[in-house]
GUVO-389684 format. One line per field, with one value per residue (C-alpha): residue number from 1; residue in one letter; y, z, x. Coordinates in steps of 0.5 Angstrom, whole numbers. Each point is the difference from the previous one (the first is absolute). Last residue first. Layout:
<pts>
resi: (NUM	...)
resn: (A	...)
north: (Y	...)
up: (Z	...)
east: (X	...)
</pts>
This chain:
<pts>
resi: (520	519	518	517	516	515	514	513	512	511	510	509	508	507	506	505	504	503	502	501	500	499	498	497	496	495	494	493	492	491	490	489	488	487	486	485	484	483	482	481	480	479	478	477	476	475	474	473	472	471	470	469	468	467	466	465	464	463	462	461	460	459	458	457	456	455	454	453	452	451	450	449	448	447	446	445	444	443	442	441	440	439	438	437	436	435	434	433	432	431	430	429	428	427	426	425	424	423	422	421	420	419	418	417	416	415	414	413	412	411	410	409	408	407	406	405	404	403	402	401	400	399	398	397	396	395	394	393	392	391	390	389	388	387	386	385	384	383	382	381	380	379	378	377	376	375	374	373	372	371	370	369	368	367	366	365	364	363	362	361	360	359	358	357	356	355	354	353	352	351	350	349	348	347	346	345	344	343	342	341	340	339	338	337	336	335	334	333	332	331	330	329	328	327	326	325	324	323	322	321	320	319	318	317	316	315	314	313	312	311	310	309	308	307	306	305	304	303	302	301	300	299	298	297	296	295	294	293	292	291	290	289	288	287	286	285	284	283	282	281	280	279	278	277	276	275	274	273	272	271	270	269	268	267	266	265	264	263	262	261	260	259	258	257	256	255	254	253	252	251	250	249	248	247	246	245	244	243	242	241	240	239	238	237	236	235	234	233	232	231	230	229	228	227	226	225	224	223	222	221	220	219	218	217	216	215	214	213	212	211	210	209	208	207	206	205	204	203	202	201	200	199	198	197	196	195	194	193	192	191	190	189	188	187	186	185	184	183	182	181	180	179	178	177	176	175	174	173	172	171	170	169	168	167	166	165	164	163	162	161	160	159	158	157	156	155	154	153	152	151	150	149	148	147	146	145	144	143	142	141	140	139	138	137	136	135	134	133	132	131	130	129	128	127	126	125	124	123	122	121	120	119	118	117	116	115	114	113	112	111	110	109	108	107	106	105	104	103	102	101	100	99	98	97	96	95	94	93	92	91	90	89	88	87	86	85	84	83	82	81	80	79	78	77	76	75	74	73	72	71	70	69	68	67	66	65	64	63	62	61	60	59	58	57	56	55	54	53	52	51	50	49	48	47	46	45	44	43	42	41	40	39	38	37	36	35	34	33	32	31	30	29	28	27	26	25	24	23	22	21	20	19	18	17	16	15	14	13	12	11	10	9	8	7	6	5	4	3	2	1)
resn: (G	M	R	R	V	L	R	G	L	V	A	L	G	E	A	I	E	G	P	A	R	A	A	Y	G	L	V	L	G	P	P	Q	P	L	R	A	H	W	S	V	P	Q	V	K	V	G	H	A	L	A	A	T	A	L	E	G	D	S	C	D	L	G	A	P	F	T	V	M	L	H	L	G	A	A	A	G	H	V	V	A	G	P	L	H	T	G	I	A	A	I	M	A	D	R	R	R	R	H	R	P	R	L	L	R	L	H	R	E	L	E	G	S	E	M	L	Q	A	L	V	L	Q	P	L	A	A	N	G	L	D	A	F	R	K	A	A	L	A	A	E	R	H	R	P	P	V	L	L	W	G	T	R	L	A	P	A	L	L	K	S	V	S	G	T	Y	C	V	Q	E	P	R	V	A	R	L	A	P	V	P	A	R	D	Y	R	H	E	A	D	Y	D	D	E	I	V	L	G	G	E	G	A	W	R	L	L	E	R	R	R	E	G	G	L	V	V	G	T	P	F	Q	H	A	P	T	L	L	V	A	P	A	G	T	A	R	L	A	D	V	R	I	G	E	A	D	V	P	V	P	P	T	A	A	L	W	H	G	L	H	Q	R	T	G	L	S	G	P	D	E	V	A	V	E	T	I	G	R	A	R	F	V	Q	G	L	L	A	L	S	Q	A	A	G	A	V	I	L	V	E	E	P	D	A	R	I	G	R	N	R	A	L	W	H	A	V	A	R	R	L	A	P	T	G	R	P	D	G	Y	G	F	D	Q	A	P	L	A	D	L	V	V	R	E	A	R	L	W	A	A	R	P	F	A	A	L	D	P	V	G	P	S	L	D	I	R	A	P	A	A	R	L	A	D	F	S	E	P	V	P	A	D	D	F	L	A	P	V	A	A	T	P	G	P	P	P	V	P	P	A	P	T	A	V	V	V	T	G	G	R	G	R	G	A	I	Q	G	E	E	A	L	R	R	Y	A	D	T	V	V	G	R	S	V	K	L	E	G	A	L	V	R	T	A	P	L	R	S	G	T	P	L	R	G	D	A	V	A	S	R	L	Q	A	A	L	W	D	A	L	G	G	P	P	A	A	A	P	D	L	Q	L	F	D	A	G	A	P	G	P	R	G	P	A	P	G	G	P	A	P	G	G	P	A	A	P	H	G	D	T	A	D	G	A	T	K	S	R	A	A	A	P	E	K	S	R	N	M)
north: (11	-5	-6	3	2	-6	-5	5	-1	-8	0	4	-4	-6	3	3	-8	-2	5	-3	5	3	7	1	4	5	6	1	6	4	8	4	5	1	-5	-5	-7	-4	4	-3	-8	-4	-8	-7	-5	-5	1	3	5	2	2	4	3	2	3	4	3	3	-3	2	1	7	0	2	-6	-1	-5	0	-4	-4	-3	7	3	3	-3	6	1	-4	3	-5	-1	-6	-4	-7	0	6	-1	-7	3	5	-6	-5	6	1	-7	-1	8	-4	-6	5	4	-6	-4	7	2	-7	2	6	-4	-4	5	-2	7	-1	-8	1	7	-4	-6	5	3	-6	-1	6	0	7	5	2	-2	7	3	0	2	7	1	-1	4	6	0	0	6	6	-4	-1	-8	-6	-6	-8	-6	-7	-3	-6	-3	5	-3	0	7	2	0	1	7	7	7	7	6	6	7	0	-5	4	-4	-5	-1	1	-6	-1	-3	-6	-1	-2	-6	-6	4	-4	3	6	-5	4	6	4	7	3	8	6	7	5	5	-5	-6	6	1	-7	-2	6	-4	-6	2	3	-7	-4	-5	-7	-3	-7	2	-4	2	5	-3	3	7	-5	6	2	7	5	7	-1	8	-5	5	-1	-7	3	4	-7	-4	-7	-3	1	-3	2	0	3	1	-2	2	-4	2	-1	-4	-7	-4	3	-1	-7	1	5	-6	-6	5	1	5	3	6	1	2	6	-1	4	0	3	2	-3	-6	-1	0	-5	-4	-1	0	-7	-3	3	-5	-5	-1	0	-6	-2	5	0	8	2	7	-5	-3	6	2	3	-3	-1	-4	-7	0	5	-2	-8	3	3	-6	-5	6	-1	-7	-2	5	-3	5	5	-2	-3	-7	-4	-7	-5	4	-2	-6	1	-1	-3	-6	2	6	-5	-5	5	3	-7	-1	7	-3	-5	2	6	2	-1	-3	6	3	8	2	7	0	-5	-5	-6	-5	-6	5	-1	7	-1	6	3	1	1	6	3	0	6	3	1	5	-5	-4	-3	-6	-3	-6	-5	-5	-5	2	-1	-5	0	-2	-6	3	-4	-2	5	-2	-4	1	-2	-7	-2	0	-4	0	1	7	1	2	3	-1	3	7	2	1	-7	-3	2	-2	-7	0	2	-5	-5	2	1	-7	-2	-5	-8	1	-4	3	7	-2	-2	6	6	-4	-2	4	1	1	5	3	-5	-3	-4	6	3	5	-3	-6	6	4	-6	-2	6	1	-6	3	6	-3	-6	5	-1	-6	1	-5	-6	-4	3	-5	2	-5	5	-3	-7	3	0	-2	-8	-5	2	-5	0	3	0	5	5	1	2	3	-3	-1	4	1	-4	4	2	-4	4	5	5	4	0	1	7	1	0	4	5	2	-5	4	7	5	6	-5	-3	-4	0)
up: (-9	6	-5	-5	3	4	-6	-3	7	-1	-7	2	5	-5	-5	5	3	-8	-1	6	6	5	-6	-1	6	0	3	-1	-2	2	-2	5	5	5	6	-5	1	2	-5	-5	2	1	-4	3	-4	3	0	6	-2	-5	4	4	-6	-3	7	0	-7	2	-3	-6	-3	-4	-8	2	3	1	-1	4	-2	4	0	-3	-7	-6	2	5	-2	-2	-1	1	-5	-4	7	-1	-7	1	6	-2	-5	5	5	-6	-2	7	0	-6	3	7	-4	-5	6	5	-4	0	7	2	-5	4	6	-2	-3	5	4	2	2	4	3	2	3	5	1	2	5	2	5	0	4	8	0	1	4	-6	-5	3	2	-8	-1	4	-2	-8	1	-2	-5	-5	2	-5	3	-2	0	3	3	-3	-1	-4	-5	-7	-4	3	8	-2	3	-2	4	-1	4	-4	0	0	-5	-5	-7	2	5	-4	-4	-7	-4	-4	-7	-1	-3	5	6	7	4	3	4	6	0	5	0	6	-2	5	-2	2	-7	-4	2	-3	-6	-1	0	-5	-4	1	-2	-6	-2	1	6	-2	1	3	3	6	3	-5	-5	0	4	7	4	8	2	3	5	-1	-2	-3	-6	-2	-2	-3	-4	-1	-3	1	-7	-6	-2	6	8	5	7	6	8	4	6	7	-1	2	-1	-6	-3	-1	-1	-6	-2	0	-4	-5	-4	-3	2	1	7	4	6	5	8	-2	7	-1	4	-3	-7	2	4	-6	-5	4	0	-8	-1	4	-5	-6	2	6	0	-3	0	-6	2	0	-6	-3	-5	-7	-3	-6	2	-4	-1	6	5	-1	1	7	1	-1	5	5	0	1	5	4	3	3	8	-2	2	6	0	-5	-4	4	-2	-7	-6	-6	-1	4	-6	-6	3	2	-8	-3	4	-1	-8	1	4	-5	2	-6	4	4	-7	3	5	1	-3	1	-4	4	-3	3	8	6	5	3	-4	0	9	1	-5	3	6	-1	0	-6	0	0	-4	-5	5	3	0	-5	5	-5	0	-8	1	-2	-7	3	0	-4	4	-2	-6	0	0	-3	-4	-2	-7	2	6	-5	-2	5	-5	2	0	3	-2	-5	-5	2	-1	-7	-3	4	-5	-6	1	1	-8	-2	1	-5	3	1	7	3	-4	0	8	0	-5	4	6	6	4	8	6	5	1	-1	-7	2	4	-3	-2	-3	-3	-3	-3	-3	-4	-2	-3	-3	-3	-3	-3	-3	-3	-7	-1	9	4	3	-4	2	7	6	6	3	-1	-3	-7	-6	-7	-2	-2	-6	0	-6	6	7	2	4	7	-2	-6	-6	-4	-5	5	6	5	6	6	7	-1	3	-7	-3	6	0	-7	-7	-5	6	1	7	2	1	-4	3	5	7	4	5)
east: (-61	0	-1	3	7	0	0	6	3	0	2	6	1	0	5	5	1	1	5	4	0	6	0	-7	-2	-7	-1	-8	-4	-5	1	3	-2	7	1	3	4	-6	-4	3	-2	4	0	-1	-4	-4	-7	-1	7	-4	-6	4	4	-6	-3	7	-1	-6	-6	-5	6	3	0	8	1	7	6	7	5	5	7	4	2	-5	-7	-1	-8	-5	-7	-6	-6	2	1	0	4	3	3	2	4	3	1	3	4	3	2	3	5	1	4	3	4	0	6	4	-2	3	7	1	-1	6	4	6	0	-8	-1	7	-3	-7	5	4	-7	-3	6	0	-7	-2	2	1	-8	-3	4	5	-4	-2	7	2	-7	2	7	-1	-5	3	4	-6	-3	2	-5	1	-4	0	-6	1	-7	-1	2	5	0	-8	3	7	0	1	-1	3	0	0	2	8	0	-3	0	2	-5	-6	2	0	-6	3	-3	-8	-4	3	1	2	7	-4	-4	1	3	-3	3	0	-1	3	-3	5	-1	5	-5	-6	4	2	-8	-2	6	-2	-7	3	2	-5	-1	-1	-8	-1	-6	1	6	4	5	6	-2	-2	-1	0	0	3	-1	-8	-3	-5	-1	6	-1	-6	4	5	-5	3	0	0	-7	-3	1	-3	4	-3	2	4	1	2	6	3	-6	-2	6	-1	-7	0	6	-5	-6	4	-3	-6	2	7	3	2	5	-2	3	7	3	6	-1	-6	4	5	-6	-4	7	2	-7	-1	6	-2	-6	4	3	5	5	7	2	4	5	6	0	0	-5	-2	-7	-1	-6	3	7	1	-5	3	8	-3	-3	6	4	-5	-2	8	1	-4	-6	-1	0	7	1	-2	4	0	5	5	1	2	-4	2	-3	-7	-1	2	-5	-5	0	0	-7	-2	0	-4	-5	-1	-6	-6	-5	-1	-2	0	-5	-2	-7	-5	-3	-1	-4	-3	0	1	0	7	3	-7	0	8	-1	-7	5	2	-7	-4	-6	-6	-3	5	2	-6	3	-5	-4	-4	-7	-2	4	8	3	6	7	5	6	6	2	8	6	7	-2	6	4	8	4	6	-2	-6	-5	-7	-6	-8	3	-5	7	1	-6	-1	7	-2	-4	3	5	-4	-3	8	1	-5	-5	0	-2	5	5	-2	0	7	3	-3	4	-6	-2	3	-5	3	-6	-5	-3	-6	-2	-6	3	5	-2	-6	7	3	-7	-1	7	-1	-7	3	6	-5	-5	0	-5	-3	4	-3	4	6	0	4	-1	3	6	0	-1	-4	0	-1	5	5	4	4	6	-2	-5	3	1	8	-1	0	7	4	5	-1	-5	2	0	2	-7	4	1	-6	-3	3	-1	3	-2	-3	-7	0	6	-5	4	5	3	-5	2	-3)
</pts>
């Protein structure tokens, strides 16, 4: 998808204008508009649009709603090209700004995008609506008992009209056109021998690009030789679990609340993952010491799910613990997504000899790429490489080379600059909807990331798991805080906003508000 710093539909000349094939003559009417001297009725063959149906002063809102409806019901399937803004404005006898504004709104929602000379096209359609279930509709009992590894698979497969699951970026914004351009550049220059088996550490090009990326964006100075390319953070945890177990480390402490998924991955390889409470300053190092665990898994830049940043004094306390022999796994899962605060330096940048650092492009581009990186202290490096070698001989080389091209050309940073304002608008829409529909809830972690945590200090007359189950039964997918906790926590929900348009977010929160009032 060709995404520039602003949606193509918002520029003074849209992609559709450039590809129409018959631009308006200077001073003449727009193609498709009325002939000179013959006003004619306003209206367009395209979707049988009639501006007379628009409310006074609401032309752009009306047109955007008509386009959304056509995308949703299949009249504009994925790949359909929209008329140029001049053409449609001429047919409707409205200002071109009305059409441009409507296109811009759909572009921000990820439903349309400019394709250069290919015009403005539909790139994503909403998931088919899930009808509200009847009183006996069966909903998976996902949140009733202690979650098992298969719980995530079942939750992903559960149908929902509005999916507010955390941890998902705006997949409709994936830079398809930039990826294809980078792929052509790579294939044009790739020698035949590079199609053979490669270095299990990853291609030199991507290891070099990751080293540069981490230096620019996370303050980490690393030689490309230190970088191990992995199949996402999940594989990083699997490799570290094997390395630690072989070295006699059978326990890794984890934050509580903390990511259920990462805890499950570590728990598959290790005997125990003792929980350590998190407060407003991050993980409690005194409680970490009390567990006696020799290692800990942290999300210090944006703790999951609370969103807190590891405070300055707490960081120093943690680094003193590491200096005494403790080992830190730093999961830097979404540190690039920040809106209202300065960047937080990575722990790896301060104490590389005691920190295993992992990151990925799952939140930057898409989880489907299954591409990440792992940096480990020198004493564990050969063991981690051996575990990777015997796992899969290394990641697929072609996607690595394409990603390296995106990183080194600046395309990935341009993509991030596009996403930040879009995510900010969606976050603001969610905060506003929470204030309207869940007035008693407290919002946590709004300054960065792709999700919010909300808690209910006054409590609920049901568990947060029961609330999440009821929400799923009404077509809204969320995760309860209790899913990610083993220590007592206030009831709450973890809500992702990055992948949903503001209107969907508002609709989903309205459903949650009705359920809280009904069940409370």
